[in-house]
C-alpha angles and dihedrals in degrees: 000000000000123000113229127193115209113209120198114210112211121194111242115256091231127208123322109268092201136009122230126238109253129202125186119196122194113192139153126235113290095020098101101250090141092050093048089050091053091047092054093046091050091048091056095043092049087060091050095255127138112246134178131185133193133175139203113203119231126229117279126256095042100291094125142005130242112253115220118193127196126183122183137180138185115246120263105196112280095338117115117212123231108231129195124240100213135040115261119209109255095021104075118107099187133022117190117194121189091200133032101240088046085061087055092051089052088054089052092051088058096238093119110075131177096229098051121008129096105201115209112186142162112236095213124102130231106188122234121232090251090055092051094046097054110110090223133023100326098160113129116248107255093190090075088061091046091055092046095049092061091053106036104042128071088216132355134205110191129166139124099286092167092059091044091052093047092050090057096043097251141099132271095255091071090052091050091048089052092050089050091053092047091049090069091214093123115063096230132112120251091241089061089059090050091050089056091052094048089059094061096081114209120057092015097139093049092048092049091050089051091045092052092045092052092052090048089048093052092044090051100043094098093040101046113107120234115258114264113256092226096050108142115245118248118265110281129220125201095250109007096178101037129108091189108116092212089062095051127068099348096074101055091111089056090052090052090049090050094049091050099046109036127081115241090251092060099036101087094050094040091052093050089047093050091049091052094049094046091048090050096053124344146292092283090057088049089055088053089053093051093048093055091045092050091053090057090046092055091052092043092052094046090052095052096264090156088076087057093046087250090289093166093054093045093051089047092053090057103043097036090059090050090050094049094044097057125166112257133154092273092052094048092049090047094052094045094053098045115119089223090063093052090048091050093051090048090052094047094052093044097248113195128211111280093021125117130203136191132206127211115200130187113231126183110184120192130204085249091069094043092050089049089066092054124097113273097255093048091047092053090046092055095044089052089062105058095173091057092041091053093048092051089047092054091049098053103028097096123128115246132194106221124197095211099198096044109112097245099046094041092053091049091051092045091054091049089050088053091061087083090109093063095043096097090056094050128108092239093053092050091052094047094047093049089049098052092041090057092047092048091047091052091052091049094049089049097048098080091052100038123006095187093051090052090054091052091050090055091050091052087078089078087077089072116072143119132040138289114346092004092058092046093053089048092052090049091054092045092052091051094049093046091049090055092045090056088053096052098037095107091058119102090226094046094119092056092049091046088054090051091049093051095046091047093049089052090055096037108142092013105068095320129098110196094174091052093050091049091052090050092051093048090050089072 
């Protein structure tokens, strides 16, 4: 028997006769990247083109965006094009980014090239989990993306599409679709884009308004005059975003007092700080904030602070508000039961009329938080008995999964939030008030000797933030830094070393070595 090998001879495919138009979309969950992809595919197919879309999901918890990729090609008789499934550096015609840093990531991936790519990006930021978790200022530098856009893209269309969509009652995908239409990269009429949107059903009118507004925005980018430098700021309210009644209407006299007494350089930060403090407690607490801030202003003015643009008072306005509006059990319960929070979550997950949603949150209370709600005398009594305190802590410190919007849990949280009236008589409030008063007094005592060092002492308050264990770690770092600042205060370069101490403490464990810096300082 003879073995025979059968060889199939296939005709070579030959060179590509025409290249497809390629569009890459980078979007995070809930930002309509999938909807935008469907619209682009429908747009091409309505014109008789062949279109193909693929997607590669990003990582959860906002550490990466999903990449959607569309290739489209005009028909050539009976021939069917072969389309790619992933963007190739150097071959992408349009990159659409739903968020500014995602545009930067697209540039790093190499899919934005200066000889071919039109980059369409929203200039707003949606912070990543890593940015939110950083103990200090962990927000990525957007200026690096701004510089890269002008170099790496053939053409760029960048504006705040998220704000434009919100202003017209729609979502960002409609704004990005409008920017794509206005770019002229795709050979389709504007009415064809509108026809695709009309077929979506719900929210059509809002999407069309957003689509048209985006086109007008792109067409007017080059024509729009720069805003005047002396444009008057919009009217300010004491707490513009708050739904807390105590922050609205009952603090107008505080706002008038603020307007009359603060220099223009301090006013924006002081207004924001006052709003935060009043929202946290009440107008009387806001008056306490203003009194402390006015004391610092008097000292700042007497020591020639005007030459420094009242930097000390401005920094105090910021960090004093943060110190006074600390995170306690009452605050956490209050924020979790606000209608604004529920509305925000519903918007983020794309909740539709008639739909319900539920949230399950992990809570891990400690005896420290419970004791903080007690009257001052009882709190001191418990802390003076560490064995009893530890036994109680072990009994209650168990993690619980809380369904926030179930009737039982919501009522419990609502009742805890209603304890606001007793907060100023609580053990936790007494501790926090004493802490920030000592910190402020140290800064005021330092100011006559070293203005710059006093500013750095005020800025050290940024080390304290968060809740529970996070707050405790922040206070420990703050105490160590302040102790070293007291040691080096007589030095001429004390302000510089204080800044290094603070910045190292912020990064401690993540590129910072506070222990090492303290040893270095003590060595000389």
